[in-house]
N, C-alpha and C positions, 0 to 999 in steps of 0.2 A: 473585533475578534475575527480572526481569519476563517474560523470554521462557519461563520454566518454568511457566507457568500454562496452564490449558486442558486439552482432551482429549489425552492422550498427548503431553506436551511433548517427549519423546525424539525425535520426528520433526523438531524444529527444531534439533538439535545437528549440528555440522559432522561429527562422527565418524559419526553415523547417515547423513547425506547422502553422505559419501564411500564408505560401505560398499555403495552401490548396485551391482548387477551389470549392469544393462542400459545399454549404450552403443550408441546407434543408428548405423547406417551413415551414411557422409557423404553419400550420395545422397538421403537422406530429408530433406524440407524441412518437412513438416507431419505431425503425429501427432494424429489426431482420435479421441476416445473418446466413443461414443454410448451412453447408458444411462438408466434410469429410477431415481428415488429410492425407488421401492417395487416390490414383486414378488419372488418367490422365486428366479426365474431370473436376477435382477440382483445377488444378494448377493455373488457372487465378484468382479464388476467393481467393486462399491462398496468392497469390502475392498482390492482392487488400487489403486484411487485413494487410499484413505485411507493405506495403507502405503507404496506404491511410486511414486506420482506425484511427491512431493517429490524423491525420488532421481533420477528420470528428468529432471526440470527441472534439477536441479543438475548432473548429468553431461553434459547435452546443451544447452548454452546457446544454440547456433546453430539449434536446431530449435524451430519454433512448435508448442506443445502446446495443443490445443483440447479442451475437454470440453463436450459438448452433452447437456443433461439433459431427460428427459420428452418426447422427440420420436420415440421408436421403440419398437416392441413387443418387440424382441429386442436384447440388447446386442451391439455390434460395435466393432472398432477399425479405422480406415481410415488408411493411410499414403499420402502423396502424395510421389512421387519428383520430382527435378529434371527428369527427361526428360518429365514429364507423365503418367506411368503412375500407376495407383492400385493399392493392395493392400488387399483386404478380409479381415479376420480375424474369424471368428465366435467369440465367447466366451460363448455361451449355456450356462448351467448348469455353468460351470467354476469352480473355486476360484481364489483369488488366486494361489496358488502354481503351479497348473497354467497360468494365463494368463502368468505371468512366465516359466516355463520354455519355453513355446511361443514367446513373443516373443524370447527369447534365441536360439532356434534359427532363427527366420524373419527377423527384422529387426535382430538384435544383431550386433555385431562379434565375431569369433572370439577366443578367448583368445590365440592366436598373434598376431593383428593387434594386440591391446591390448598385449601384451608388447613387440612391435617399436616401437609408438608410444611406450611408456614409456621405452625405451632411447634412442630418438632425441630425445625431448623432454628427457631428463635431460642429455644432452651438449650440445644446442644451445639449451637454455633460457636460459642466461646466458652471454654471451661472456667474462665474467670468470673462469669456471671453467677450471681447468687441472689437468693430471695425466693418469693413464691413462684412455683412452677419450674424452678431450676434444679439442677442436681444437688446443689448445696443450699440449705435453707438460710444459713448465716455465715458470715466471713469468719466467725470465731472457730468454725469447724475445720478450717484449713490449717494444716500444720505450719507453725511459725508465726501465726497471727496472735494478737492478744485476745484473751477471753472477753466475753461480753461484760461491760461495766455493770450490768445489773446483777450478775452472778459474783464476780470478783472485782472489787474496787480497783481502779487505776492507781498506780503509784503516785504519791504526792507530787513528784517533780513533773508529772505529765498533766496535772490538773491545773486549770487556769487560775483558780483562786489562790493557789500556792505560788504559781510562777509570777503573776502580774501584781498581786497585792502583797506579796512577801509576807504571808501569814506564817507565823512561827509554829513549828510543829510541836 
Protein backbone atom coordinates (compact mmCIF):
# COMPACT_ATOMS: atom_id res chain seq x y z
CA UNK A 1 0.00 0.00 0.00
CA UNK A 2 1.62 3.26 -1.10
CA UNK A 3 0.10 5.38 1.68
CA UNK A 4 1.87 3.29 4.35
CA UNK A 5 5.32 4.75 3.70
CA UNK A 6 6.99 7.66 5.44
CA UNK A 7 7.23 8.75 9.05
CA UNK A 8 4.48 7.18 11.19
CA UNK A 9 2.09 6.11 8.42
CA UNK A 10 -0.57 5.27 11.01
CA UNK A 11 -1.50 8.96 10.92
CA UNK A 12 -2.96 8.50 7.44
CA UNK A 13 -5.40 5.71 8.29
CA UNK A 14 -9.11 6.46 8.57
CA UNK A 15 -9.36 4.63 11.88
CA UNK A 16 -6.71 6.92 13.39
CA UNK A 17 -8.31 10.06 11.94
CA UNK A 18 -11.75 9.13 13.28
CA UNK A 19 -10.29 8.54 16.76
CA UNK A 20 -9.61 12.27 17.21
CA UNK A 21 -11.22 13.80 20.29
CA UNK A 22 -11.19 17.50 19.40
CA UNK A 23 -14.29 18.72 17.57
CA UNK A 24 -14.30 22.51 17.53
CA UNK A 25 -17.38 24.58 18.35
CA UNK A 26 -19.48 25.72 15.39
CA UNK A 27 -18.70 29.39 16.04
CA UNK A 28 -14.98 28.95 15.31
CA UNK A 29 -14.07 29.77 11.72
CA UNK A 30 -10.25 29.90 11.78
CA UNK A 31 -7.86 27.91 13.99
CA UNK A 32 -4.33 29.33 13.79
CA UNK A 33 -1.21 27.67 15.25
CA UNK A 34 1.99 29.74 15.58
CA UNK A 35 5.25 27.95 16.44
CA UNK A 36 8.93 27.57 15.58
CA UNK A 37 10.59 24.51 14.09
CA UNK A 38 13.39 24.72 16.67
CA UNK A 39 13.63 25.47 20.38
CA UNK A 40 12.87 23.57 23.56
CA UNK A 41 9.72 25.50 24.43
CA UNK A 42 8.15 24.56 21.06
CA UNK A 43 8.51 20.75 21.37
CA UNK A 44 4.99 20.25 22.73
CA UNK A 45 3.28 22.15 19.94
CA UNK A 46 5.41 20.39 17.31
CA UNK A 47 4.31 17.03 18.74
CA UNK A 48 0.71 18.28 18.83
CA UNK A 49 0.89 19.24 15.16
CA UNK A 50 2.53 15.94 14.22
CA UNK A 51 0.02 13.72 16.04
CA UNK A 52 -3.24 15.66 16.46
CA UNK A 53 -3.47 18.16 13.58
CA UNK A 54 -4.53 15.53 10.98
CA UNK A 55 -7.34 14.45 13.31
CA UNK A 56 -8.46 18.06 13.81
CA UNK A 57 -8.49 18.63 10.05
CA UNK A 58 -10.51 15.43 9.52
CA UNK A 59 -13.04 16.13 12.28
CA UNK A 60 -13.54 19.83 11.40
CA UNK A 61 -13.85 20.17 7.62
CA UNK A 62 -15.64 23.54 7.85
CA UNK A 63 -12.87 25.19 9.92
CA UNK A 64 -9.85 26.79 8.26
CA UNK A 65 -6.68 25.58 10.00
CA UNK A 66 -3.55 27.69 9.52
CA UNK A 67 -0.04 26.86 10.74
CA UNK A 68 2.47 29.70 10.86
CA UNK A 69 6.11 28.63 11.30
CA UNK A 70 9.14 30.57 12.55
CA UNK A 71 7.39 33.92 13.13
CA UNK A 72 7.03 34.03 16.92
CA UNK A 73 9.31 33.65 19.94
CA UNK A 74 6.67 31.75 21.94
CA UNK A 75 4.12 29.24 20.60
CA UNK A 76 0.43 30.07 20.73
CA UNK A 77 -2.89 29.09 19.23
CA UNK A 78 -5.38 31.70 18.10
CA UNK A 79 -9.05 31.03 17.34
CA UNK A 80 -11.14 33.43 15.29
CA UNK A 81 -14.88 33.36 15.91
CA UNK A 82 -17.69 34.18 13.48
CA UNK A 83 -18.59 37.21 15.60
CA UNK A 84 -15.14 38.72 14.97
CA UNK A 85 -13.73 37.89 18.42
CA UNK A 86 -10.34 36.27 18.89
CA UNK A 87 -9.16 33.82 21.52
CA UNK A 88 -5.44 33.55 22.26
CA UNK A 89 -4.19 30.33 23.92
CA UNK A 90 -0.63 30.21 25.23
CA UNK A 91 0.96 26.77 24.79
CA UNK A 92 4.52 27.64 25.82
CA UNK A 93 6.36 24.72 27.52
CA UNK A 94 3.30 22.40 27.43
CA UNK A 95 3.32 18.81 26.22
CA UNK A 96 1.15 17.70 23.29
CA UNK A 97 -1.28 15.95 25.63
CA UNK A 98 -1.61 18.99 27.90
CA UNK A 99 -2.34 21.14 24.85
CA UNK A 100 -5.01 18.72 23.65
CA UNK A 101 -6.72 18.55 27.05
CA UNK A 102 -6.72 22.33 27.37
CA UNK A 103 -8.19 22.75 23.88
CA UNK A 104 -10.88 20.18 24.66
CA UNK A 105 -11.94 22.25 27.67
CA UNK A 106 -11.74 25.67 26.02
CA UNK A 107 -12.74 25.36 22.34
CA UNK A 108 -14.00 21.78 22.02
CA UNK A 109 -17.60 20.64 22.03
CA UNK A 110 -18.75 18.90 25.18
CA UNK A 111 -19.32 15.14 25.20
CA UNK A 112 -23.03 15.74 25.74
CA UNK A 113 -23.26 17.97 22.64
CA UNK A 114 -21.34 15.41 20.56
CA UNK A 115 -23.67 12.64 21.75
CA UNK A 116 -26.77 14.66 20.84
CA UNK A 117 -25.37 15.45 17.40
CA UNK A 118 -24.55 11.79 16.79
CA UNK A 119 -28.10 10.77 17.68
CA UNK A 120 -29.61 13.50 15.50
CA UNK A 121 -27.33 12.73 12.59
CA UNK A 122 -27.99 9.01 12.78
CA UNK A 123 -31.75 9.44 12.39
CA UNK A 124 -31.78 12.27 9.88
CA UNK A 125 -28.71 11.23 7.92
CA UNK A 126 -30.56 9.18 5.33
CA UNK A 127 -34.28 9.61 4.58
CA UNK A 128 -34.43 5.95 3.51
CA UNK A 129 -33.84 4.80 7.11
CA UNK A 130 -36.89 3.48 8.91
CA UNK A 131 -37.58 1.84 12.23
CA UNK A 132 -37.39 2.89 15.88
CA UNK A 133 -36.01 6.42 16.32
CA UNK A 134 -36.28 7.36 12.65
CA UNK A 135 -38.74 9.57 10.81
CA UNK A 136 -40.71 6.61 9.48
CA UNK A 137 -41.54 3.71 11.77
CA UNK A 138 -42.22 1.19 8.99
CA UNK A 139 -41.45 0.90 5.29
CA UNK A 140 -45.14 0.39 4.55
CA UNK A 141 -45.77 4.08 5.32
CA UNK A 142 -43.68 5.12 2.31
CA UNK A 143 -45.79 5.67 -0.84
CA UNK A 144 -45.36 2.94 -3.44
CA UNK A 145 -44.38 0.23 -0.94
CA UNK A 146 -46.48 -2.81 -0.14
CA UNK A 147 -48.50 -2.68 3.08
CA UNK A 148 -47.41 -4.76 6.07
CA UNK A 149 -48.21 -8.48 5.61
CA UNK A 150 -49.74 -8.50 9.09
CA UNK A 151 -52.38 -6.01 8.00
CA UNK A 152 -52.99 -6.99 4.37
CA UNK A 153 -51.90 -10.44 3.18
CA UNK A 154 -49.47 -10.60 0.27
CA UNK A 155 -50.80 -11.71 -3.09
CA UNK A 156 -50.38 -15.43 -3.63
CA UNK A 157 -47.89 -14.99 -6.47
CA UNK A 158 -45.50 -13.30 -3.99
CA UNK A 159 -45.70 -15.98 -1.31
CA UNK A 160 -43.17 -18.80 -1.23
CA UNK A 161 -45.57 -21.64 -0.58
CA UNK A 162 -47.46 -20.79 -3.74
CA UNK A 163 -44.37 -20.05 -5.86
CA UNK A 164 -42.19 -23.03 -4.98
CA UNK A 165 -44.64 -25.75 -3.98
CA UNK A 166 -47.12 -24.97 -6.73
CA UNK A 167 -50.06 -25.05 -4.33
CA UNK A 168 -53.30 -24.69 -6.23
CA UNK A 169 -55.49 -21.80 -5.30
